[in-house]
N, C-alpha and C positions, 0 to 999 in steps of 0.2 A: 635608591635605584636597585632593582634586583635583576640578576641575570642567571640563567640556567647553566650550571657547570656539570659536565659529565666526565667520568673517569673510567677509561677502558683498561681492565686488567686481564691477566691470564685466566683467572678464576671467576671474576665477577665484573659486571658493568654497573656502575652506580651513579646516581645524579641527584641534584637538589638545586632549587633556586637559592641564590646567594645574595645577601645584602652586601653590596660591594664596599660600603663604608666601614663595616664592622667585621665582615667575614662570616657572619652567622647565617645559618640556614633559615630561610623563612617558611619552609615546609619540611616535613620529615623526609629524610633521605630514602630514595627508592632504589633497590638493587635487584638485578636479574643475573642469573648465572651466565657466564660467557658461553656462547654456543660452541660445540665441538663437532667438526673442526671450525676454528675461528676464522672463517673466510671473510673477505670484504663484504659480500652480500649478507651473510648471516649476522655479522657484527653490526653493520649499519641498520639492518632491520631491527635489531635489539635496541640500538640507540633511538630509532624512531618510536619504539614502544615506550621508552622513558619520556620522550618528548610528548607523546600522546597522554601519558599518565598525568603530566603536569599541565595539560592543555596549553602547551607552549608553541604550538605551530605558528610559524611565521616570524617569531621573535628571535633575537640574537642568542646564540649559545656558544660556549667554549667547550672544547672536547680534548681531553688528553689521550695520548696513544703511546704504547710502549715501543717506540722506534725513533730513529733519527727522522725528523720531519723538516723538509725544506719546501717552502711555498705550498704547503698542504700535501705534499707527496711523501709517502713512506719510503725511506731508503734502506731500512732494515726491518726485521720483524722478530721481536722477542716475546715468547710465550703466546704468539698468535700464528696463524698459518702463513707460510712463506709466500703464498700468492698475493700478500699485501705489498710486497716489494715492487715499487714502481707505480702503485695506485695513488691517485689523488683522492685521499680520504676526505679532505675538506669539501671537494666538489661533490663527492658521492653522498655525504651526510646532508649537504644542502639540497641535493636532488630528492633524497628520501623524505626530508622533513619540511622543506620550504623555509628553513631558518638560515639567516646569515650565520656562517659558521667559521670558527677559528680552530684549526687542528694544531696541537702543540705537544711536544715531547713531555711525557708524564713527569719526569724529574724536574724539568725546567718549570713546569706549572707549579709543582710543589715549592720550588725555590721562590717563585714570584710571590706566592702566598706568604711565605715566611719572611721575605724581605720587606714586603709592603705592610703587613699587619701582624707578623709573628715574631719569632725569635731573632730574626736578623734586622728588624726595624731599627732605623737610625744608626746602624753599624756602618762604619767607613772602611775603606781599604778593600781587601780581598776576602770574600766569604765563600766557602764551599759547603754545599749541602750534599749529603749522601743519604739516599733512601736504601735501607737494608731490608731485603725481602728475599724473593726467589733469586734475584740477582743483586747487583749494586748499581743503582741509578745515581746520577750526579748532576749538579748544576753549579756553575761558578759565576760569581758577580764581582765586577771590578768597579769600585766606587758606585755601586748600585745598579750597574748596567750588566745585563745578562749576556754571557757568551754562550750561544745555544749549542745543544747537541754534543756535549763533551764526551759522554760515555766512558768515563774514567774506569768504570768497573771492568772494562775489557782489556785494560792495560796488563802487560806481563809484569809480575811482581817478583823480584828475587826474594826467595823465602827458604826457611829450613825445609829439608826434605821430609823431616818428621818434626813433630812438636817438641820432641825431647833431644833432638840433635841439631844444634845450631851451627855446627861446623860444615855439614854437607848441605850445600845450597842448590836449589833448583828454581826455575822460573815457572810461576803459575799465573793463569788468567785470574785477576783479582776476584771476580765474582764467583768463580768456580772453586775458590779456596777459602774465602772469608765472608761469604754472604750469610744472612740469617738462616736461610734454608740449609746451607751446608752444616751449620751448627746442629740443626735437628737431624739431618741425614746421617751424620757421623757421630751423633750422640756426644758432642763435645761439652765439657763443663764450661761454665761462663768464663772461668779464668783462662782455659786453653783457647777458647774462641777469641777472647779479648786480645790474647797474644798475637793471633793472626791479624785481627783488625788493626792492632797497633802497628804492625809491620806495614800494612797497606797504607794507613794514614801517615806514617812516617815518610813514605814515598811521596805523598801529596805535599808534605811539608818541604821535602828536599827540592821539589820542582817549582812550587808556587809561593812558598813562604806566606801562607794565609794568615789572616788576622782572626778568623773565626771558623770553626767547624760546626755545622748543624747536622744532627743525626735524626733522620726521619724513618718512616716505615713503621710497621706494627711493633717491632722490637723496641722502638723508642719509649714505649710505655714502661719498659722494664730497664731503663737506662741505669738505674741504681745498681743493678746486678753486674754490670760490666764496666761502667765508667771508672769505677774504683781501681781497675786493673790497667787502665791506659796510662802511658807515660809519654806525654806529648808536650811540645813547646807552645802549641796553639790552644787558645781557649776553646772548649767544646761544650755544647749545650744540646739538649733534646729539642726536637721540633715542637713548636707550640700547638700546631694543628694536627699533629700525628697523621693518621691515615685519611683525614678529611682534606689535607692540603692540596691534593690534586684537583678536587672539585672546586675548591675556593680559588686556586690559582688560575684554572681554566677560565672561570668567570671574570676574574680581574684582568686577565690577558686580553680578552676580546673587548672588555670595557675600555681599555686604553686605546683601542683602534676606533672607538666610537666618539672619542672626545673631539 
């Protein structure tokens, strides 16, 4: 069985039909730049273009979105226009495409892909996935069950005021201090950035005592550059599906509702 998965990001909206038994794309991924401003009407029009590209009208689709999503409604808006807050994106996509639609938080979708078919498959206990990109997305699974919309990247993290001064502490929003984008913006070495990431992940250990960390996002392709600097009690692995996890997880999530 194949289902169309669509992943909405701040810079691009991409989709592909997914074989839900293997996670493989059955056609080449199609990407369109995210419209600016990324308003509900503009974004859902772009989603409709992707649906049309694959001749998918009327068939089920799963769609990720960078926000807290409850019953199809966006409660936050990250890297998209604030006018999304309070909008039922699920209903709007269904209206524009004619497709039965599931709207889901982007990191939650990535986590579903990894837990069902990827790096977290068959792992028991507590598994936390982090997607490292413009911000820090998160998904936590307890004995395989997703606890949705965690947004751990927004937590305040007690951290050194500078990378060289461990005595003077200050609280930072995790994703504004340890995201992959911050590494680029501040031109941090892999070692210095890993030190920040380690502090962030240590907070996750202190609160949740996880059995496995999965690191996703584009930077996971370069995990060998920074994993070596991490000092954690928890096993840590790169995501199997890398940046494709959102598309795959969105398709798997709506497939579960069709069973």
